[in-house]
Rosetta silent file (secondary structure, phi, psi, omega in degrees, C-alpha in Angstrom):
SEQUENCE: MANYVLEAALNADGSNIIAGVDEVGRGPWAGPVTVCAVILDPDNIPEGLNDSKKLTAKRRDVLFDLIMGSAEVSLVHVEVEEIDQINILQATFRGMERAVAGLPSVDHILIDGNKTPPNLNAPATAVVKGDGKSVSIAAASIIAKVTRDRLMLDLSKSYPGYGWETNAGYGTKIHQSGLLNHGVTPHHRRSFKPIHNILYPA
SCORE:     score description
SCORE:     0.000 S_00000001
   1 L     0.000  138.698 -178.827   67.931   11.352   58.498 S_00000001
   2 L   -69.906  152.529 -178.925   65.922   10.255   55.489 S_00000001
   3 E  -138.133 -172.990 -176.294   67.811    9.732   52.220 S_00000001
   4 L  -103.483   16.391 -173.453   67.348    8.908   48.522 S_00000001
   5 H   -64.405  -45.671  179.847   68.545    5.293   48.654 S_00000001
   6 H   -64.002  -40.339 -178.822   65.129    3.631   48.120 S_00000001
   7 H   -67.599  -40.127  178.789   64.284    6.024   45.330 S_00000001
   8 H   -62.440  -38.701  178.787   67.679    5.476   43.646 S_00000001
   9 H   -64.813  -38.641  177.072   67.175    1.711   43.672 S_00000001
  10 H   -68.849  -38.535  176.500   63.779    2.142   42.012 S_00000001
  11 H   -58.913  -41.360 -179.927   65.306    4.530   39.463 S_00000001
  12 H   -62.676  -27.613  178.997   67.881    1.835   38.630 S_00000001
  13 L   -90.663    4.146  174.658   65.018   -0.583   37.936 S_00000001
  14 L   103.483    0.927  178.562   63.359    1.856   35.553 S_00000001
  15 L   -92.926  107.447 -173.401   60.921    3.662   37.857 S_00000001
  16 L   -93.484  -33.813 -178.012   61.596    7.316   37.245 S_00000001
  17 L  -106.253  110.162 -172.941   58.566    9.014   38.830 S_00000001
  18 E  -119.765  131.809  177.999   58.261    8.048   42.497 S_00000001
  19 E  -108.808  137.722  170.707   55.662    9.226   44.971 S_00000001
  20 E  -101.757  139.558 -175.643   56.062    9.163   48.738 S_00000001
  21 E  -132.168  135.376  174.469   52.873    8.834   50.779 S_00000001
  22 E  -150.799  162.119  179.089   52.238    9.352   54.500 S_00000001
  23 E  -126.302  160.965  172.353   49.357   10.179   56.793 S_00000001
  24 E  -137.969  133.318  176.118   48.874   12.103   59.977 S_00000001
  25 L   106.417   25.200  175.593   46.020   11.753   62.439 S_00000001
  26 L   -73.728  -31.070 -175.813   45.096    8.092   62.754 S_00000001
  27 L   -88.795  -22.766 -176.120   45.116    8.255   66.534 S_00000001
  28 L   -61.907  158.293  177.341   43.360   11.477   67.522 S_00000001
  29 L   -87.021  -13.443 -177.352   39.841   11.496   68.886 S_00000001
  30 E  -139.283  155.533  176.567   38.883   14.515   66.763 S_00000001
  31 L    88.935  169.277 -178.436   39.539   15.913   63.302 S_00000001
  32 L   -78.109  168.554  162.529   40.237   14.294   59.965 S_00000001
  33 E   -94.002  134.857 -173.842   43.019   11.959   58.989 S_00000001
  34 E  -113.086  128.240 -175.778   45.240   13.845   56.580 S_00000001
  35 E  -121.706  137.196  177.328   47.109   12.065   53.781 S_00000001
  36 E  -127.619  141.946  171.710   49.767   13.518   51.488 S_00000001
  37 E  -124.385  133.631 -174.420   51.440   12.183   48.372 S_00000001
  38 E  -132.532  134.053  166.547   54.602   13.920   47.065 S_00000001
  39 E  -109.254  109.222  179.151   56.722   13.610   43.978 S_00000001
  40 L   -76.108  151.468  170.189   60.062   15.259   44.677 S_00000001
  41 L   -83.814  113.709 -175.432   62.230   16.842   41.992 S_00000001
  42 L   -59.409  -20.758  179.085   65.409   14.686   42.236 S_00000001
  43 L   -92.558    0.347 -176.542   67.465   17.778   41.266 S_00000001
  44 L  -147.676   58.915 -178.913   65.849   19.995   43.887 S_00000001
  45 L   -94.283  119.312  178.310   65.344   18.046   47.109 S_00000001
  46 L   -53.713  140.997  179.901   65.199   20.259   50.210 S_00000001
  47 L   -76.558  142.164  173.121   67.918   19.559   52.743 S_00000001
  48 L    90.567   14.885  177.016   67.065   18.104   56.121 S_00000001
  49 L   -63.872  134.649 -178.975   63.984   16.033   55.192 S_00000001
  50 L  -164.078  173.966  174.586   63.130   13.605   57.979 S_00000001
  51 L   -49.003  125.758 -174.690   60.236   12.130   59.970 S_00000001
  52 H   -58.642  -30.393  179.724   58.089   15.147   60.757 S_00000001
  53 H   -68.522  -18.819 -179.343   57.856   14.140   64.408 S_00000001
  54 H   -94.456    1.694  179.594   61.591   14.495   64.763 S_00000001
  55 L  -106.507  150.156  174.492   61.643   18.080   63.480 S_00000001
  56 L   -72.264  159.068  178.959   60.807   21.234   65.352 S_00000001
  57 H   -59.605  -37.580 -179.557   57.666   23.087   64.360 S_00000001
  58 H   -66.109  -43.874  179.191   59.799   25.951   62.989 S_00000001
  59 H   -67.676  -36.954  175.999   61.862   23.599   60.834 S_00000001
  60 H   -60.200  -42.871 -179.260   58.702   21.859   59.587 S_00000001
  61 H   -60.248  -42.457 -179.063   57.282   25.215   58.537 S_00000001
  62 H   -65.570  -48.490 -178.849   60.479   26.064   56.568 S_00000001
  63 H   -65.576  -32.996  175.355   60.554   22.650   54.862 S_00000001
  64 H   -53.457  -52.028 -178.241   56.800   22.904   54.155 S_00000001
  65 H   -65.304  -38.972 -179.432   57.380   25.987   52.031 S_00000001
  66 H   -65.948  -43.455  178.462   60.408   24.475   50.310 S_00000001
  67 H   -63.450  -49.418 -177.287   58.524   21.272   49.437 S_00000001
  68 H   -60.573  -27.810 -177.665   55.447   23.139   48.211 S_00000001
  69 H   -86.387  -10.535 -172.974   57.680   25.310   46.017 S_00000001
  70 H  -130.024   -9.415 -172.296   59.631   22.453   44.392 S_00000001
  71 L  -124.413  163.359  169.121   57.531   19.271   44.365 S_00000001
  72 E   -85.337  124.092 -174.167   54.248   17.865   43.075 S_00000001
  73 E  -126.272  134.493  171.485   51.934   17.654   46.093 S_00000001
  74 E  -128.060  127.198 -173.768   48.506   16.119   46.536 S_00000001
  75 E  -125.803  137.816 -174.569   46.770   16.477   49.886 S_00000001
  76 E  -136.856  135.000  168.249   43.557   14.805   51.094 S_00000001
  77 E  -107.457  128.150  172.035   41.506   15.096   54.306 S_00000001
  78 E  -103.223  113.965 -169.233   39.235   12.151   55.173 S_00000001
  79 L   -77.254  166.390 -172.265   36.613   13.624   57.463 S_00000001
  80 H   -60.761  -32.058 -178.369   35.209   12.162   60.686 S_00000001
  81 H   -62.992  -39.818  177.884   31.943   11.061   59.070 S_00000001
  82 H   -72.390  -38.591  177.574   33.783    8.741   56.689 S_00000001
  83 H   -57.715  -44.065 -177.834   36.136    7.551   59.433 S_00000001
  84 H   -69.141  -28.031 -179.623   33.104    6.604   61.502 S_00000001
  85 H   -73.789  -43.168 -168.389   31.472    4.832   58.573 S_00000001
  86 H  -120.511   -2.155 -176.923   34.340    2.605   57.450 S_00000001
  87 L    83.715  160.717 -170.140   36.934    2.694   60.347 S_00000001
  88 H   -67.046  -37.408 -179.300   40.205    4.543   60.570 S_00000001
  89 H   -64.129  -47.665  179.909   42.347    2.006   58.669 S_00000001
  90 H   -65.045  -38.117  177.192   40.004    1.924   55.667 S_00000001
  91 H   -62.685  -40.629  176.713   39.652    5.705   55.801 S_00000001
  92 H   -64.032  -42.644  176.258   43.429    6.027   55.722 S_00000001
  93 H   -59.523  -45.441 -179.688   43.643    3.691   52.748 S_00000001
  94 H   -63.139  -39.078  177.416   41.040    5.688   50.869 S_00000001
  95 H   -61.916  -41.729  179.345   42.906    8.893   51.652 S_00000001
  96 H   -63.889  -44.772  177.947   46.110    7.372   50.267 S_00000001
  97 H   -60.480  -41.940  179.766   44.339    6.237   47.111 S_00000001
  98 H   -69.191  -38.635  178.840   42.828    9.681   46.588 S_00000001
  99 H   -62.482  -46.996  179.291   46.091   11.455   47.281 S_00000001
 100 H   -62.641  -41.640 -179.452   47.986    9.342   44.727 S_00000001
 101 H   -62.186  -23.308  178.350   45.156    9.789   42.201 S_00000001
 102 L   -80.205   -4.216  178.200   45.642   13.552   42.566 S_00000001
 103 L   -96.452  162.900  170.762   49.186   13.383   41.244 S_00000001
 104 L   -63.240 -178.189 -179.387   50.407   13.181   37.663 S_00000001
 105 L   -51.420  135.210 -179.817   51.481    9.765   36.335 S_00000001
 106 L  -126.064  140.733  178.923   53.512    7.754   38.859 S_00000001
 107 L   -91.698  -31.727 -179.941   55.804    4.751   38.233 S_00000001
 108 E  -154.517  149.189 -177.564   56.105    3.610   41.866 S_00000001
 109 E  -121.278  130.298  173.834   54.685    4.531   45.279 S_00000001
 110 E  -105.257  122.079 -174.157   56.537    4.400   48.584 S_00000001
 111 E  -119.262  130.994  176.609   54.099    4.233   51.551 S_00000001
 112 E   -68.908  129.176  177.224   54.904    4.675   55.204 S_00000001
 113 L   126.102 -163.325 -175.942   53.827    1.631   57.231 S_00000001
 114 L  -118.713    7.069 -179.246   53.489   -2.127   56.760 S_00000001
 115 L  -138.551  151.831  173.645   50.441   -2.255   54.450 S_00000001
 116 L  -117.167  147.438  177.909   49.515   -0.786   51.069 S_00000001
 117 L   -65.833  155.814 -174.314   45.995    0.225   50.028 S_00000001
 118 L   -75.963  -23.940 -168.824   44.218   -2.097   47.558 S_00000001
 119 L  -120.379   61.993  177.269   43.293    0.422   44.872 S_00000001
 120 L  -101.043  158.125 -173.880   46.389    2.290   43.793 S_00000001
 121 L   -99.155   16.652  177.189   47.149    3.195   40.201 S_00000001
 122 L  -158.302  161.265  176.385   50.812    2.090   40.325 S_00000001
 123 L   -57.367  147.226 -176.021   52.999   -0.525   42.030 S_00000001
 124 E  -137.822  150.367  174.519   53.603    0.269   45.716 S_00000001
 125 E  -126.735  129.309  173.712   55.990   -0.689   48.477 S_00000001
 126 E   -84.361  135.138 -177.453   55.240   -0.364   52.190 S_00000001
 127 E  -126.912  110.493  179.287   58.201    0.891   54.176 S_00000001
 128 L   -65.485  129.764 -173.967   58.119    0.515   57.943 S_00000001
 129 L    55.888   36.600 -175.149   59.206    3.789   59.550 S_00000001
 130 H   -63.581  -27.805 -178.840   59.556    5.071   56.018 S_00000001
 131 H   -68.168  -11.194  175.141   59.324    8.719   57.050 S_00000001
 132 H  -104.273   -0.302 -175.906   62.779    8.348   58.591 S_00000001
 133 L  -116.251  -45.023 -176.789   64.209    6.467   55.623 S_00000001
 134 E  -102.455  127.655  178.999   62.809    7.892   52.384 S_00000001
 135 H   -65.306  -29.559  178.192   62.989   11.574   51.527 S_00000001
 136 H   -66.319  -44.883  177.466   59.819   11.196   49.491 S_00000001
 137 H   -69.638  -40.421  177.776   57.842    9.789   52.396 S_00000001
 138 H   -57.391  -43.143  179.390   59.447   12.293   54.762 S_00000001
 139 H   -61.926  -42.963  177.767   58.308   15.167   52.560 S_00000001
 140 H   -62.526  -39.586 -179.242   54.758   13.759   52.570 S_00000001
 141 H   -65.712  -37.091 -179.793   54.820   13.440   56.372 S_00000001
 142 H   -68.440  -45.014  179.585   55.890   17.065   56.783 S_00000001
 143 H   -63.339  -42.119 -177.592   53.193   18.446   54.475 S_00000001
 144 H   -66.454  -44.649 -176.992   50.518   16.310   56.132 S_00000001
 145 H   -66.621  -48.811 -178.980   51.540   17.192   59.698 S_00000001
 146 H   -60.009  -43.281 -178.517   51.882   20.968   59.114 S_00000001
 147 H   -64.138  -46.050 -176.390   48.558   21.081   57.261 S_00000001
 148 H   -69.461  -42.272  178.991   46.653   19.030   59.861 S_00000001
 149 H   -57.453  -43.366 -179.179   48.220   20.927   62.790 S_00000001
 150 H   -66.298  -37.956  177.850   47.151   24.234   61.217 S_00000001
 151 H   -62.027  -46.569 -178.631   43.661   22.852   60.618 S_00000001
 152 H   -68.809  -31.647  174.492   43.289   21.774   64.277 S_00000001
 153 H   -63.034  -44.349  179.544   44.565   25.171   65.413 S_00000001
 154 H   -63.768  -42.218 -179.799   41.817   26.817   63.351 S_00000001
 155 H   -65.009  -32.296 -179.372   39.180   24.416   64.761 S_00000001
 156 H   -64.366  -22.828  179.434   40.348   25.142   68.301 S_00000001
 157 H   -74.828  -31.140  177.645   39.262   28.762   67.831 S_00000001
 158 H   -86.138  -25.823 -179.797   35.703   27.645   67.103 S_00000001
 159 L  -128.863   71.599 -179.420   35.754   24.915   69.745 S_00000001
 160 L   -68.884  158.860  173.872   37.904   26.206   72.647 S_00000001
 161 L   101.619   -8.243  179.324   38.487   24.155   75.770 S_00000001
 162 L  -103.676   -7.801 -179.467   39.719   20.909   74.174 S_00000001
 163 L    75.215   17.853 -175.038   43.316   21.891   73.657 S_00000001
 164 H   -62.499  -23.329 -179.523   43.346   21.119   69.978 S_00000001
 165 H   -67.902  -19.975  176.478   45.801   23.980   69.385 S_00000001
 166 H  -116.240  -31.213 -175.657   48.425   21.889   71.231 S_00000001
 167 H   -98.845   -7.609  178.363   47.194   18.286   71.207 S_00000001
 168 L    55.703   24.444  177.519   45.876   18.213   67.580 S_00000001
 169 L    95.930   -3.257  177.681   42.897   16.182   68.722 S_00000001
 170 L   -71.958  161.299 -169.663   44.761   13.490   70.621 S_00000001
 171 L   -84.383   58.706  178.135   43.267   12.267   73.931 S_00000001
 172 L   -74.785  173.401  177.691   45.277   14.367   76.350 S_00000001
 173 H   -61.518  -38.893  179.156   44.074   15.372   79.830 S_00000001
 174 H   -63.171  -40.315  177.095   43.022   18.770   78.532 S_00000001
 175 H   -62.202  -47.473  179.133   41.034   17.075   75.792 S_00000001
 176 H   -61.181  -40.764  177.550   39.372   14.727   78.259 S_00000001
 177 H   -63.893  -39.339  177.941   38.511   17.656   80.528 S_00000001
 178 H   -62.098  -39.333  177.697   37.015   19.485   77.572 S_00000001
 179 H   -63.775  -40.339  178.257   34.788   16.548   76.771 S_00000001
 180 H   -66.722  -36.353 -176.073   33.568   16.459   80.351 S_00000001
 181 H   -87.533  -33.335 -172.336   32.931   20.195   80.479 S_00000001
 182 H  -120.462  -11.349  179.434   31.714   20.918   76.953 S_00000001
 183 L    85.449 -173.236 -178.126   30.602   17.608   75.462 S_00000001
 184 L   -86.275  136.026  177.820   31.146   16.031   72.039 S_00000001
 185 L   -98.465  171.490  175.542   31.580   18.267   69.021 S_00000001
 186 L   -66.155  -12.948 -177.791   30.756   17.536   65.364 S_00000001
 187 L   -96.118    2.631  177.534   34.506   17.008   64.823 S_00000001
 188 E   -85.065  145.983 -179.707   34.800   14.110   67.266 S_00000001
 189 L   -86.771  104.337 -173.811   35.100   10.551   65.963 S_00000001
 190 L   -69.488  -19.523  178.765   32.043    8.845   67.312 S_00000001
 191 L   -81.769  -13.111  179.391   33.354    5.345   66.446 S_00000001
 192 L   -78.573  135.865 -169.514   36.362    5.836   68.740 S_00000001
 193 H   -52.401  -48.191 -178.276   35.771    4.167   72.095 S_00000001
 194 H   -59.766  -36.232  178.357   36.278    7.178   74.414 S_00000001
 195 H   -76.867  -41.309  177.845   33.777    9.239   72.432 S_00000001
 196 H   -59.269  -38.888 -176.903   31.345    6.374   71.911 S_00000001
 197 H   -70.580  -26.336  175.410   31.326    5.724   75.673 S_00000001
 198 H   -73.355  -41.788 -178.491   30.396    9.339   76.380 S_00000001
 199 H   -72.903  -34.142 -175.626   27.544    9.289   73.886 S_00000001
 200 L  -129.147   70.049 -179.100   26.307    5.806   74.816 S_00000001
 201 L   -63.798  144.532 -176.859   27.211    5.150   78.426 S_00000001
 202 L   -67.528    0.000    0.000   26.751    1.596   79.611 S_00000001
């Protein structure tokens, strides 16, 4: 379970306003990458925050509402056109930079992963598997996942047959079958090899 240990250490060093940042959707073949930055209220941290992947959908929905009602939240979607232009890593970095820029003043940023974006407006620390360690990052992971899952569910209604309502755009067998039967949609990442190979067969 995520805790407040990293945040408390930063507080002790004089960093009072701490943002947690996480993304969802780097691996899917379709849809945006969604990035969230969250500043929790230290006196009102929802109980049970953890890596969003380790929580049930029902629990994520409950925590989503609690976080949105008690924290400062900035959410960004980086769309497929930009992903295809600059690659998924750079698109993720840009999303993180934009999400942090959408928050009030921040003293320090905790980012899930092993790299930090180059253009942040405050000092940052990369935390490997941070969504299971830091409550701030965990909160960001929950908001990002719930938001993106809901978005892909909505898109699945306009583009049925790809299974986005359950696979969120990842390359499952249903998704692969949908591509064979229905072709590539405007929401597919053309720079990703499976999609590129369909559009430009050897």
